[in-house]
C-alpha positions, 0 to 999 in steps of 0.5 A: 234459757233454762239450762242458763238458769240452773247452772246458777243455783246450789250445786247440790240441788241440781245434783239431786235433780238430776239423779232422777230420770222419770220421764213422767214430769208428776211423778218427777215432781213427786219425786223431788219433793221425797229427796230434797228438803223444805228449803231446796223444794221449794226454791226448785219450785218457783225456779220452775214457775219462773222459768214458765213465766219467763217464757209466757213473757217473750211468746206474749210480750217480746220481753227477754229475761237474762238467766241472772235476772230471773235467778235475782228473783228466784233468790229474792222469792224465796227469801222472803217466804222464809220471812213469813215463816219467822213469828210476828214479832220479827217480823215487825223488827225487821221490815220496820222503815224510819218514819222520818227523811234520814239526811245523807252523809256531809258535802253530799245532796240525795235523791229519793226513788219511787215507781207505782205501776198504773192504775190500769198495768198498762205501764209505771211512772218513776219519780225522783225527788232530791233534798239537801243535807238540810233537808230542804228540797232540791227539785223532783222529776216524774216519767211515766212507761207506757210498755212495761208492767213490770215492778222490778224494771221501773225501779231499775229506771227510777233510778236511771231518772234520778241519774238524770235528775242529778246532772239538771241539777248540776249536782256531781255528789250524790246520794240514790236511796231505792227502797228495791233489794234486787236492783240494791243488789245489783248496783252492789254486785254488778251483775247487769241482770236488771238489763233485759228487765228494761225493755223499750219503752215509751216515755 
């Protein structure tokens, strides 16, 4: 699993990591800090952390992640760290969201989706709302899942619930709107990395 994860980052990072074969983990890490630039060293640390986290999920929760899911989390986390480095004004401009509902293109209905963890962290709830181009309400649904506290998995389940809602409403031309970039990128690039993040759940 770890070898597969390390096959996904830039080759230059892995090459630098392979140069130093010091068996002492602490000294090896200090050497990497000297050898790598700040961006590469940050990616190294985050990847090590996420591999360790994935291992704990397997041992304690019986949840298995694919290497692609692990790499997707690392990319998202590193991008967020880089965003925090930008001046305050740039951060606000980059994260600004529309304050009003945006209508879908002609002849489409829009389904907005979202997910939230339960207060006791034993699961989460997904919600979908369908509106026509004129903004009029068409239908909605909510589903509570017990057995996962992974917000990305819940966001993926929200998209799946949107497709189920469209089927119930006999809507065939739909636009699904999600605010989870990892899920959107996974769908766009068809990496299928989210499958491992969605464990067997109770509805």
